[in-house]
Backbone as CSV, one residue per row, in Angstrom:
resi,resn,N_x,N_y,N_z,CA_x,CA_y,CA_z,C_x,C_y,C_z
1,MET,0.848,-1.171,0.000,0.000,0.000,0.000,0.894,1.235,0.000
2,ILE,0.705,2.083,-0.999,1.452,3.342,-1.083,0.630,4.417,-0.373
3,LEU,1.250,5.122,0.563,0.595,6.214,1.275,1.338,7.504,0.957
4,SER,0.591,8.537,0.543,1.240,9.780,0.140,0.403,10.996,0.532
5,THR,1.089,12.046,0.955,0.404,13.304,1.239,0.201,14.122,-0.031
6,THR,0.857,13.734,-1.105,0.714,14.453,-2.375,-0.539,13.968,-3.108
7,PRO,-1.103,14.781,-4.020,-2.334,14.392,-4.702,-2.137,13.321,-5.780
8,THR,-0.906,13.111,-6.202,-0.599,12.092,-7.202,0.694,11.397,-6.821
9,ILE,0.957,10.277,-7.493,2.217,9.560,-7.294,2.945,9.596,-8.627
10,GLU,4.095,10.229,-8.616,4.847,10.429,-9.857,5.106,9.108,-10.570
11,GLY,4.762,9.086,-11.863,4.987,7.906,-12.685,3.979,6.785,-12.467
12,ARG,3.003,6.979,-11.602,1.999,5.954,-11.299,0.615,6.603,-11.355
13,PRO,0.066,6.810,-12.557,-1.242,7.474,-12.652,-2.361,6.650,-12.007
14,ALA,-3.313,7.364,-11.428,-4.475,6.708,-10.827,-5.378,6.205,-11.943
15,THR,-5.728,4.923,-11.871,-6.613,4.337,-12.883,-8.033,4.184,-12.347
16,GLN,-8.172,4.266,-11.024,-9.498,4.162,-10.424,-9.498,4.867,-9.072
17,TYR,-10.575,5.615,-8.814,-10.771,6.278,-7.527,-11.836,5.510,-6.755
18,HIS,-11.531,5.183,-5.492,-12.436,4.377,-4.680,-13.196,5.191,-3.642
19,GLY,-12.701,6.359,-3.290,-13.381,7.199,-2.308,-12.483,7.590,-1.150
20,VAL,-13.074,8.348,-0.245,-12.357,8.856,0.934,-12.227,7.747,1.967
21,VAL,-11.049,7.671,2.582,-10.800,6.721,3.667,-10.252,7.487,4.861
22,THR,-10.509,6.950,6.056,-10.063,7.610,7.277,-9.518,6.590,8.266
23,GLY,-8.780,7.087,9.217,-8.291,6.291,10.334,-8.117,7.205,11.525
24,GLU,-8.446,6.727,12.714,-8.329,7.535,13.916,-7.670,6.753,15.042
25,ALA,-7.025,7.498,15.921,-6.478,6.930,17.152,-6.696,7.968,18.242
26,ILE,-7.234,7.541,19.378,-7.496,8.459,20.485,-6.663,8.025,21.680
27,LEU,-5.923,8.986,22.219,-5.093,8.751,23.396,-5.836,9.293,24.606
28,GLY,-6.048,8.447,25.618,-6.803,8.846,26.793,-5.960,9.496,27.868
29,ALA,-6.642,9.943,28.911,-6.012,10.678,30.014,-4.926,9.865,30.704
30,ASN,-5.095,8.551,30.808,-4.094,7.739,31.497,-2.749,7.815,30.801
31,ILE,-2.774,7.886,29.479,-1.519,7.982,28.734,-0.813,9.276,29.085
32,PHE,-1.564,10.379,29.138,-0.951,11.664,29.464,-0.406,11.664,30.887
33,ARG,-1.147,11.070,31.831,-0.681,11.009,33.209,0.630,10.235,33.272
34,ASP,0.698,9.102,32.561,1.918,8.306,32.536,3.058,9.077,31.891
35,LEU,2.742,9.824,30.840,3.777,10.595,30.159,4.359,11.667,31.061
36,PHE,3.483,12.392,31.743,3.973,13.473,32.592,4.703,12.923,33.810
37,ALA,4.333,11.727,34.258,5.055,11.089,35.357,6.471,10.745,34.910
38,GLY,6.625,10.439,33.626,7.937,10.089,33.093,8.623,11.249,32.407
39,ILE,8.270,12.460,32.764,8.794,13.642,32.078,10.306,13.795,32.252
40,ARG,10.865,13.102,33.228,12.309,13.235,33.451,13.129,12.731,32.268
41,ASP,12.468,12.087,31.293,13.225,11.610,30.143,13.314,12.686,29.054
42,ILE,13.055,13.938,29.448,13.227,15.059,28.511,14.720,15.322,28.344
43,VAL,15.155,15.343,27.091,16.557,15.600,26.793,16.609,16.671,25.708
44,GLY,17.369,17.715,25.957,17.507,18.756,24.950,16.192,19.454,24.629
45,GLY,15.291,19.546,25.601,14.032,20.234,25.393,12.961,19.408,24.707
46,ARG,13.200,18.136,24.480,12.222,17.275,23.806,11.774,16.179,24.759
47,ALA,10.479,15.859,24.705,9.926,14.783,25.535,9.878,13.514,24.694
48,GLY,10.885,12.687,24.835,11.005,11.475,24.028,9.831,10.529,24.152
49,SER,9.336,10.292,25.379,8.226,9.352,25.540,6.946,9.920,24.943
50,TYR,6.737,11.238,25.038,5.559,11.888,24.452,5.596,11.751,22.933
51,GLU,6.766,11.987,22.352,6.914,11.856,20.898,6.661,10.418,20.451
52,THR,7.104,9.464,21.233,6.902,8.056,20.895,5.420,7.707,20.873
53,VAL,4.665,8.172,21.874,3.228,7.892,21.929,2.520,8.536,20.747
54,LEU,2.872,9.782,20.410,2.265,10.448,19.264,2.610,9.725,17.968
55,ARG,3.842,9.284,17.831,4.262,8.544,16.639,3.462,7.247,16.507
56,ASP,3.282,6.539,17.627,2.513,5.296,17.606,1.056,5.557,17.224
57,ALA,0.477,6.638,17.750,-0.917,6.983,17.419,-1.041,7.332,15.943
58,ARG,-0.079,8.061,15.416,-0.101,8.408,13.991,-0.012,7.147,13.138
59,GLN,0.866,6.223,13.516,0.997,4.968,12.772,-0.287,4.140,12.842
60,GLN,-0.955,4.149,13.983,-2.213,3.420,14.122,-3.275,4.024,13.208
61,ALA,-3.373,5.353,13.167,-4.348,6.021,12.299,-4.058,5.705,10.832
62,LEU,-2.791,5.756,10.439,-2.429,5.451,9.052,-2.676,3.986,8.708
63,SER,-2.464,3.105,9.663,-2.711,1.680,9.443,-4.204,1.424,9.219
64,GLU,-5.061,2.074,10.012,-6.511,1.941,9.820,-6.926,2.475,8.457
65,LEU,-6.349,3.608,8.065,-6.635,4.210,6.762,-6.254,3.234,5.649
66,ALA,-5.080,2.641,5.737,-4.614,1.692,4.718,-5.494,0.445,4.673
67,ASP,-5.915,-0.053,5.838,-6.793,-1.225,5.880,-8.120,-0.940,5.195
68,GLU,-8.679,0.249,5.448,-9.949,0.631,4.817,-9.784,0.712,3.294
69,ALA,-8.667,1.302,2.845,-8.403,1.419,1.403,-8.246,0.037,0.770
70,ARG,-7.552,-0.853,1.450,-7.337,-2.217,0.951,-8.673,-2.939,0.771
71,LYS,-9.592,-2.753,1.721,-10.913,-3.385,1.634,-11.709,-2.870,0.441
72,MET,-11.405,-1.645,-0.001,-12.097,-1.061,-1.159,-11.466,-1.504,-2.473
73,GLY,-10.337,-2.215,-2.409,-9.646,-2.669,-3.606,-8.561,-1.725,-4.086
74,ALA,-8.200,-0.743,-3.277,-7.167,0.227,-3.648,-5.772,-0.315,-3.343
75,ASN,-4.777,0.246,-4.036,-3.394,-0.096,-3.713,-2.582,1.129,-3.311
76,ALA,-3.281,2.276,-3.138,-2.616,3.504,-2.705,-3.643,4.455,-2.089
77,VAL,-3.142,5.363,-1.266,-3.963,6.455,-0.729,-3.189,7.736,-0.969
78,VAL,-3.825,8.693,-1.633,-3.182,9.968,-1.951,-3.884,11.104,-1.209
79,GLY,-3.200,12.247,-1.139,-3.774,13.422,-0.504,-4.020,13.241,0.981
80,ILE,-3.169,12.485,1.644,-3.374,12.214,3.073,-3.173,13.487,3.885
81,ASP,-4.120,13.709,4.807,-4.057,14.841,5.734,-4.070,14.273,7.150
82,LEU,-3.153,14.740,7.972,-3.087,14.325,9.372,-3.534,15.481,10.250
83,ASP,-4.410,15.192,11.202,-4.899,16.211,12.130,-4.757,15.721,13.552
84,TYR,-4.498,16.661,14.444,-4.396,16.388,15.874,-5.401,17.287,16.580
85,GLU,-6.281,16.696,17.388,-7.331,17.449,18.080,-7.358,17.056,19.551
86,VAL,-7.575,18.049,20.410,-7.762,17.794,21.831,-9.256,17.604,22.064
87,LEU,-9.620,16.542,22.783,-11.019,16.192,23.028,-11.270,16.009,24.518
88,GLY,-12.517,15.899,24.860,-12.901,15.559,26.226,-12.919,16.744,27.154
89,GLN,-13.501,16.504,28.307,-13.613,17.547,29.317,-12.224,17.926,29.819
90,GLY,-11.892,19.191,29.684,-10.579,19.660,30.128,-9.445,19.218,29.225
91,GLY,-9.753,18.800,28.004,-8.705,18.389,27.078,-7.985,17.148,27.517
92,SER,-8.724,16.167,28.042,-8.109,14.971,28.616,-7.724,13.913,27.582
93,MET,-8.104,14.128,26.316,-7.773,13.138,25.291,-7.236,13.845,24.042
94,LEU,-6.431,13.134,23.296,-5.906,13.635,22.038,-6.293,12.659,20.945
95,MET,-6.833,13.196,19.838,-7.202,12.354,18.706,-6.275,12.667,17.542
96,VAL,-5.739,11.618,16.940,-4.964,11.737,15.704,-5.831,11.141,14.612
97,SER,-6.128,11.928,13.575,-6.931,11.411,12.487,-6.185,11.573,11.160
98,ALA,-6.393,10.616,10.293,-5.785,10.626,8.966,-6.904,10.413,7.955
99,SER,-6.887,11.190,6.873,-7.870,11.000,5.807,-7.172,11.176,4.478
100,GLY,-7.717,10.528,3.454,-7.139,10.615,2.120,-8.072,9.968,1.115
101,THR,-7.617,9.880,-0.123,-8.401,9.292,-1.192,-7.779,7.957,-1.609
102,ALA,-8.593,6.896,-1.530,-8.143,5.564,-1.935,-8.179,5.468,-3.446
103,VAL,-7.075,5.034,-4.049,-6.978,4.919,-5.501,-6.276,3.629,-5.883
104,THR,-6.461,3.256,-7.139,-5.649,2.190,-7.724,-4.704,2.872,-8.681
105,VAL,-3.411,2.616,-8.523,-2.415,3.183,-9.408,-1.796,2.070,-10.239
106,SER,-1.306,2.439,-11.418,-0.713,1.435,-12.301,0.703,1.116,-11.866
């Protein structure tokens, strides 16, 4: 499965459009509590464990997006957009969402 933020894939024209696909991952309050408890692993102004959790959530959202595209018969997703939103009372959760267009490329 080819995943791209660009609207096309160079040298691989889209032969069929299957529709919009999405994937989401929501991180709950417990994750944030654990992250802030482990804040001592900040090095050079960066929170390594926080970045790892966000990276994992992004990969989960992209994996769901790819699975949905595969079920539609696509072999690529183009125009992928990634969004991060704070949800819940007091901003206790973070949602990572990915959306794009499922296509078949040659």
